[in-house]
N, C-alpha and C positions, 0 to 999 in steps of 0.2 A: 626648674631649680637652674641648669646653665643658664640660664637670664638671669638670674639673680644672684648667681657668683660671677659674674660674666659685669653687671651692676654694680656689686661691689669691690671687684678688684679695680674697675676705673674709679670710684669713690676712691678707693685706698692713696690709690697711683697717684690721682690730683690732689689728695693732700700729702702723702710724700711732699711733691713737686714744690706747693705752696709753704713750706715748713724750711725742706735741707736743700732745696735745690733752685731755689730763687732768683731769677737773673736779672738785679735790679738796677741792671741800667736799663730798663725794659720797661719798669715798672711806672704807671702811671704819676706817682708822687717823686720819681726822680726826673721829669722834666726840667721842673721851675730850680732843684737845685742845679741843674748841667747847665741852665739858661746865665746862671747867679755867676759859677765858676768860671766859661767861658765868656761872658759878657766882662763882668767888673775883674776879675783877678788874670785872667791874661793864659788861663787852659784852653787846650783844645779839644773839643769835643770827643774825640776818638782817647783822651786819657783821661777824661772822666768816666766815660763810659767804660774801659778797662780795670781801675780802681772800681767801680760798681760792680762790676760783673765777675769780682773775685769776695764779694761777700756771700753769707752764706747767711739762714733766717737759721739760728739758733732759741727752741721755744724752752728752753733752760732760765733763756733769759730774760723773756718776758714772764716765768713763773715767780723767778728772784724778784726782778720786781714788785712782781704782786705781793709776797710775801716777806718783806723787809724787816727787820727784826724791829724798827722803829714803829709800824704797822700791827706787827702779830704776837708782841712780847708785850708783859704787863712791865708797870715804873719799876716792881721789885725787881721782874725777873730782868730787863731790859739794864737797869742798875746794876743787879750781883754778877753781869757776863763782862764787864768790865772793874770792877771795883774789887781785885782778886787781889791779891800778894804780890803774883808773878807779874801782871802789871802794874802795878804802883814801884815795885823794885826794877821792875824794866825801867819806868820812867827815873827816877833814883838812878838809876844808872846809864842811863842817855844824860840825866843834865853833867852828870861827873864827865863822862866822854866828851861831850862836845861843851865845855863848860867857857872856855875861851869864845868859840861859836855864840854861844846862846846869849853871850854876857854884851859882845858886837851888836847882836840883833837886838837885844834887849833895849840898851841905848842908844842904836839908830833909830828904832820906832816905837819906845814907846810902851812894848808888848811883853810880861813876866817871862820867862822863859818856863817857867812850868807851865802855861797856857799851851805855848808851840810844843811843850814834850805832851803836854797830853793830848792834842788834836790829833798829833803823830800818832799817837798809844791807841789811841782809839780805832782813830784812821786802819792804820796797818800793824798793828804792835810794833812799832819804832823802828818800822823799814823790813821786816818780819817777812809779811806778805802782800803782796804790793798787785797782786790777784793773776789770776790763769785766764782769763776771758779773751779772745781775740778782741781787739778793742774796735776794728773795722766790722766784724762780723756783729759785737755788741750795737755797735751805735745805730747801723743800717737797720736790724731790727726791730730795734726801736723806733725809730725815724717813719720807716714805714708802717711797720704791723702795730706798734699801740695805741691803743683805743682811745684815749685821752691825752699824749702828750708828744706825739707822733711831732710838731710841729716843734717843740724845743728840741728835741735830738735830728730832727732834717739839722737846723742849725748849727750844732753842737758837731755834726755829719761834718758840714762844709766847713766849723773851723775845724776840726780833724784832719783834711785832707788838706786843706792852709798849713798847718804844723808840721804835717810831712813835708811837705815843699819844704821849708824854710829849715826845716832840721835835717835832710838828707834821708829821711825815714822809708822805711816801705810799709806803705799803710795799711797791708794785710801782716804785716809780722810784727804789728806792737801790741803788746800784752798790759791789761789792767781789769777792773773793774766790769761789774757786771752792766754796770751803768755806763763806761767808760771813760772813767778817769784813772789817773796813770800816778803813780811815781809814790813816794814813799808817803807824801805830800795829797797823795789821792784829787790833781788836779785836773777836772773837766777841761776839752782841750779849748775853751771860750777863754779861762781861764789862765791856762798855762800859755795862750798868746800874748795875753797880756797884763796878766798879776805875779806871772812868775819871773825871778829876778836871778843875777849871778851872785851867790852870795859869795862864792870862795877866791872871786877872782882873774879866772884860766880862762874866760872871752865866752864862754858857754854859758847855757842856761840846761842842767840837767837834775829832774826831779828825782832821781834816783840817786841821786848826792846827796848825803844826809845836809852839807853847810848848804848849799843851794837849795832843801824843804825847808830847810827852816829859816831863812829870809824869806822865804818865798810867804809861809805859813805868816811871818810876820806883816809882812806887806799886803797879803788879804784881807786880815782882820783891822789895818789900820783903812784900807780904804772902803769898808764895808761902818767905818765908825768907830772904831778903837779909839777911845780915850785913853792915855797914860795913867794911872793912880785909879783911875777911878774904880768905884765898887762894881763886880758883877753882880752877885745875889746876893740874898738875905731869905733866913727862914721867916713868914709872916706865922703870925697866930692873928684869930678870925673872931669876932662874938658872936651869939648866938644869931643872932639876926645880920649875920653880914648879907652885901648883896650880890645876888648871885648873876646877876646881868654883867658887871664890869669885868667875866671871866671871856669874853670872847674870841671868834679866833684869832691867828697869829700872835707873833711874841713882841709885836714894837712899843716900845715903853707909851702908855697914851695917858695914864693918869698921874699928876703928883702924889708921893706919898702923904702929903698933905690931905689930900683929896681921897683917899683912899681909907685913911683914917675914919676918915668923915662917912666910909659905907662899910666899917668895918674889917679891913684888914692892919697891921699891926706892925710894920717892922721888928725885929729880932736884935736885932743891930743898930746902934745908931747914924739915920743918915741926915740926912738934910731934909726939910719937908718940903719942900719944893723941885729936889729931884722928881725927876720923871719917871713910872716902870710899870709893867705888867704884872697884873695877876696870874700865875704858873700854878693851875692846880691839879696834881695825881691823884688817884683815886682810883686803889686796888686792893688786893688779901690785905696790905697794912692799913687799910681806913687812906681818910683826908690826908694828903703834905702840899701845905699852902707855900709858897716862895713869891718874892720879888723878884722879877727880872729886871734890870735896868740898860743903861744902852751898850753896854759891852758884853752883856747874856745875850741881846740882840744880834749884837757884831760874829759872836760864835756861829749863832741858828743862820747864819749866814752859808755855813758852811753844811749845813743840813737842819732844812726848816723846822724840825721836830723840837717839841720842848724834850722829849729825852734824850737827846742828842744834846744838844747842849749842856743842861744838867749835867748828865754824865760827865762829861771833858770839863764841867771846872767842879764836881766833886771829884773827878780824877785827878785834876792841878794842886788842888789843895793836900792831898793824900800824899801825890809825888813829892811837896813840897817840904813834908812832915817826915817822909823815908828819907829824903837828902840831907834833911838837916842831923837825922840822927846818923849816919852814915858820916858824916864826917864830924861827928861831936865822938863817932867812935874810933876815928883815925888819930883823933887829936888827942886821947886818951891815950891810945896804945906808942904814942911820938912820946909820950912826956913822961909813959912808966920810964923808972931806968933800970 
């Protein structure tokens, strides 16, 4: 019995050590990261090891990645979590509060203000919740412990360390999402370094500043192919013998509207027949729901590659615009009453 107890205690301590007390400066997978930062970016080995030694493994980070809403919720449940009056009205208020800044961003980038607001609304509830995860812990945990996406997060960890140096941040003190995204617009470190912009012209980029976040979201979408004035998505009707083989993985448009019509998919909105689109199908307790997603839909999906996410952003943007128009009309009526 004593031997069993000692063995159990040893296994338990080993597990605790591997999950909560890992020294990532000594992790075998850290060698490449250390080499990259020292040979290509001017860090000393001691500096990098010091940063990595402050990172702790957090099991809840791995659990959150495995149980992301886009993976676990049906489309009906996912949609209902965002298309609610508080989120819609919050978006209308966001449009009103930052009307000038959103108009400037729309003019500069060609991205409608309601789309910018919807992304910020889905990501952080208009800045109301930007995440409480320690970003260094999150990125280190995912970089060295995630079973499939370690390579991606090792790259983001490197970008985060570079970003901290550029911004003058203490790496162990930054907070964000469980995936390491930061700010009102929830940019990953690589996107923060390359696509975030100084929207208010104060000489610094701060994605916790709404104006910088607004311009950065627009710049991000343009970088990923946003086309000013183009349609995002349309509902589709289908014939009984629709060709299911065209619904493959991915959201990048792959057939023209005309070709999709020949395969049994018909846009419920008038669009040019040579426009390329992707069939998007949602299937849960509400039954089948078909859409055609165009290039701008794909641009939104570069924020999050799940069709549920991109569609929730699009539908929320439409409802925000309607709610904003109603607010403006109510204000005009109130002013006109003698």
